[in-house]
Phi, psi and omega in degrees: 000133177235163177214123188254356185287345180265174196287345181240139171292144179198161170241155179231156168240121178293154173280160170283345173280146180270342178205161176051041183282141178297141185246138180235127173252125175264135177238119187276167176274174182300134172091353183256192172212198188289338181279347185297291180290344183298336179300343176281342194311309187289345176268352182267159181311133198288348178283331181295140166265117184252128174236121181254122196256143177261129179297151191279339185261109178296142173242150178259142002272354176206170170097179179209167184220150173279336172192161188290137168249111180259142181248112178238133182303322182278314188270339184086207177274127177214152183265149167274092188293332178300315184291312178304317177298317176300317181293329172307304185290318178308316185283324178293327180284327179298315178311309184293321172304312180306311188287334176274351186240343183234162191270066188238159181275112178299339181267005188217060179252131180241143176251133174236109182238145169244133177055242183302326171292328169296312182299327178277323174304317171307307196285322171307302188296319182276352174264324189230072178289344176285343178264350185237145182249307177233156181229125164256114191237103183256133178042056175230190175202167176278113176272104190283348177285347181239020178264158183286153190284331178272027192305324193277353179258348187271163186261115182248017188291346184268345189272149177218127186244137158240122193240135175221164178201152168277142182289342177239040176292122180269355180260313174231116190307134180300335183290339179283316173300324180293349178279350187294301190306307183299323179297304177305328180295316184294340180264007182055040175269135175297135172200154168231146180234126182234149177229146179229153186279061186227179171272212180281072187191183184245107181280155176315317186292325174298316175304307190287328176298310177292331178293316182295316182297318188288316187305325184283353193239005188251359179285000000 
């Protein structure tokens, strides 16, 4: 089931609850689309209302991105942080639209992101902590260039992060991900960090671990 009346294209899996359902928003990685993470949906708790969102920038020959990643001989690989900030705001606005249009609990919103979607999940939660309760951040890292300047003045007491990475990730170095927990700890944000012996992907053990983590936090 899909809905295009909201600002971002998306597909949904309805909850077994008819009102105040915990909401899970899925944000896919670079070059993928809304169907990718949605493959997890049927294995996740049935009380979750799940929305998998399509990123706004189409790529050729297929797939979408939340922001451009450019490959320049002089600069190396670099991100379009302006586009990333625009997508951050798009996602934040989409959360508001979703809680106004679907039978969900605005105080029980979780984000599940992979790679580029994980990077933006961090950024959305750290910019708008009042909108988010839980974050499952898979194979991503914290991009400090798109975080708010007043980060040390914000109230993060409601947030809880599950972070994981492949120890042989060839796309995003594991060393980048290992900086996440110390950063969140400084801000007194609840978090757990796990590594799995895989590349840029989600191992079965990784899935079961974050499923268990999330299941305990959506009540």
